[in-house]
VOLUM-900584 format. One record per residue: residue in one letter; x negated, y, z negated of N, C-alpha, C in turn. Coordinates in Angstrom, 2 decimals, always signed. Last residue first. Example, Ala and Ser with C-alpha at 12.3 -4.5 7.8 and 13.67 -1.06 7.14 Angstrom:
<recs>
REC r    n_c1    n_c2    n_c3   ca_c1   ca_c2   ca_c3    c_c1    c_c2    c_c3
REC S  -12.85   -2.25   -7.08  -13.67   -1.06   -7.14  -12.90   +0.03   -7.87
REC A  -13.19   -5.69   -7.80  -12.30   -4.50   -7.80  -13.20   -3.30   -7.80
</recs>
This chain:
<recs>
REC r    n_c1    n_c2    n_c3   ca_c1   ca_c2   ca_c3    c_c1    c_c2    c_c3
REC R  -59.65  -17.63  -25.20  -60.47  -16.21  -24.64  -62.06  -16.77  -24.69
REC R  -58.60  -19.27  -26.54  -58.51  -19.56  -25.18  -59.46  -18.52  -24.77
REC A  -57.80  -18.21  -29.09  -58.78  -19.40  -28.93  -59.28  -19.68  -27.45
REC V  -56.21  -16.22  -28.58  -57.56  -15.51  -29.13  -58.45  -17.23  -28.94
REC I  -53.80  -17.69  -28.04  -54.46  -16.93  -27.12  -55.86  -16.23  -27.65
REC L  -53.39  -18.95  -30.45  -53.95  -19.53  -29.45  -54.12  -18.87  -28.21
REC I  -53.05  -16.81  -32.14  -54.12  -17.66  -32.34  -54.54  -18.82  -31.50
REC V  -50.68  -15.84  -30.85  -51.64  -15.17  -31.01  -53.03  -15.80  -31.28
REC V  -48.81  -17.94  -31.42  -49.29  -17.96  -30.38  -50.52  -17.01  -30.11
REC G  -48.72  -18.18  -34.14  -49.35  -19.09  -33.71  -49.78  -19.00  -32.04
REC V  -47.53  -15.71  -34.54  -48.94  -15.88  -35.22  -49.75  -17.27  -34.49
REC L  -45.24  -16.53  -33.73  -45.72  -15.61  -32.82  -47.06  -15.63  -33.37
REC A  -44.23  -18.62  -35.64  -44.28  -19.14  -34.09  -45.44  -17.90  -33.33
REC T  -43.76  -16.81  -37.65  -44.97  -17.69  -37.80  -45.19  -18.18  -36.16
REC A  -41.57  -15.34  -36.77  -43.00  -14.52  -37.20  -44.26  -15.55  -37.22
REC A  -40.01  -17.34  -36.25  -40.23  -16.43  -35.26  -41.72  -15.61  -35.60
REC G  -39.36  -18.21  -38.89  -39.75  -18.80  -38.17  -40.18  -18.22  -36.88
REC Y  -38.26  -15.71  -40.33  -39.74  -16.36  -40.95  -40.41  -17.21  -39.78
REC H  -36.00  -15.66  -38.79  -37.25  -14.27  -38.65  -38.31  -15.34  -38.94
REC I  -34.71  -17.94  -39.33  -34.88  -17.65  -38.00  -36.16  -16.50  -37.70
REC W  -34.36  -17.71  -42.19  -35.51  -18.65  -41.48  -35.86  -18.53  -40.24
REC P  -32.27  -15.71  -42.41  -33.94  -15.48  -42.94  -34.67  -16.42  -42.01
REC R  -30.08  -17.68  -42.23  -30.44  -16.38  -40.85  -31.88  -16.23  -41.54
REC Q  -29.39  -21.16  -42.44  -29.84  -19.84  -43.28  -30.68  -18.86  -42.22
REC D  -28.97  -23.00  -41.14  -27.93  -22.33  -41.18  -28.67  -21.30  -41.90
REC I  -31.26  -25.10  -43.25  -30.14  -25.14  -42.18  -29.17  -23.92  -42.57
REC M  -33.02  -24.85  -45.33  -33.44  -24.41  -44.61  -31.96  -24.01  -43.28
REC F  -33.14  -27.41  -47.04  -32.27  -26.08  -47.81  -32.45  -24.72  -46.56
REC S  -32.37  -30.55  -45.76  -33.13  -29.08  -45.70  -32.18  -27.99  -46.22
REC E  -31.20  -32.86  -45.45  -30.88  -32.08  -46.78  -31.77  -30.77  -46.96
REC A  -31.88  -33.68  -42.72  -30.49  -33.12  -43.06  -30.20  -32.69  -44.46
REC P  -34.98  -32.39  -41.61  -34.12  -33.38  -42.47  -32.75  -33.15  -42.67
REC W  -32.66  -31.40  -38.75  -33.63  -32.40  -39.59  -34.15  -31.84  -40.48
REC R  -30.92  -29.98  -37.33  -30.69  -30.73  -38.82  -31.27  -31.64  -39.11
REC I  -31.52  -27.48  -34.94  -32.26  -28.50  -35.79  -31.76  -28.91  -36.90
REC L  -29.53  -25.23  -35.25  -29.95  -25.88  -34.26  -30.59  -27.17  -34.13
REC G  -29.59  -23.38  -37.08  -28.52  -24.69  -37.16  -28.72  -25.14  -35.83
REC A  -31.23  -21.39  -37.34  -30.14  -21.01  -36.48  -29.19  -22.41  -36.77
REC G  -32.99  -22.42  -39.27  -32.54  -21.47  -39.56  -31.32  -21.05  -38.63
REC Q  -34.01  -24.83  -37.52  -33.29  -24.97  -38.56  -32.68  -23.52  -38.99
REC G  -35.51  -23.04  -35.22  -34.17  -24.12  -35.09  -33.54  -24.27  -36.02
REC A  -37.31  -21.80  -37.21  -36.23  -21.02  -36.49  -35.09  -21.78  -35.96
REC W  -38.78  -24.04  -37.75  -38.06  -23.17  -38.83  -37.14  -22.05  -38.30
REC L  -39.77  -25.07  -35.27  -38.81  -25.87  -36.46  -38.29  -24.94  -37.34
REC L  -41.42  -22.86  -34.58  -39.96  -23.24  -34.20  -39.17  -24.02  -34.72
REC G  -43.33  -23.08  -36.42  -42.45  -21.71  -36.61  -40.98  -22.15  -35.66
REC M  -44.27  -25.60  -36.24  -43.96  -25.16  -37.49  -42.92  -24.06  -37.14
REC A  -45.29  -24.68  -33.40  -44.44  -25.91  -33.67  -43.98  -25.82  -35.01
REC L  -47.43  -22.74  -34.38  -46.02  -22.54  -33.23  -45.22  -23.50  -33.37
REC L  -49.17  -23.79  -36.19  -48.24  -22.79  -36.46  -47.08  -22.79  -35.46
REC A  -50.40  -25.78  -34.74  -49.32  -26.31  -35.24  -48.36  -24.92  -36.16
REC A  -51.44  -24.19  -32.62  -50.41  -25.08  -32.05  -49.60  -25.74  -33.36
REC G  -53.35  -22.94  -34.21  -52.48  -22.12  -33.70  -51.29  -23.08  -33.18
REC I  -54.62  -24.92  -35.22  -54.11  -24.34  -36.26  -53.19  -23.72  -35.48
REC I  -56.11  -26.33  -32.79  -55.16  -26.74  -33.66  -54.04  -26.09  -34.46
REC T  -57.50  -23.80  -31.77  -56.03  -24.36  -30.93  -55.31  -25.47  -31.86
REC L  -59.02  -23.50  -33.80  -58.28  -22.42  -33.74  -57.02  -23.05  -32.88
REC L  -60.58  -25.73  -33.44  -59.99  -25.66  -34.88  -58.86  -24.72  -34.43
REC T  -61.81  -25.24  -30.92  -60.99  -26.51  -31.24  -59.87  -26.27  -32.54
REC R  -63.52  -23.06  -31.51  -62.22  -22.78  -30.56  -61.14  -23.99  -30.58
REC M  -65.24  -24.00  -33.19  -64.36  -23.42  -33.71  -63.20  -22.81  -32.86
</recs>
């Protein structure tokens, strides 16, 4: 169970950081992404990354 939570938490953290980076215009990959320079994706990404961090903390206890 601990390994599964770690994988899920890491995936959510990475996905959230990607979304936030695209929303801020820092990550322009893929070039045709609808999320690039769209401010709401910064918040969605930050929330997703935060959930990932919480899951990682729970998995490590």
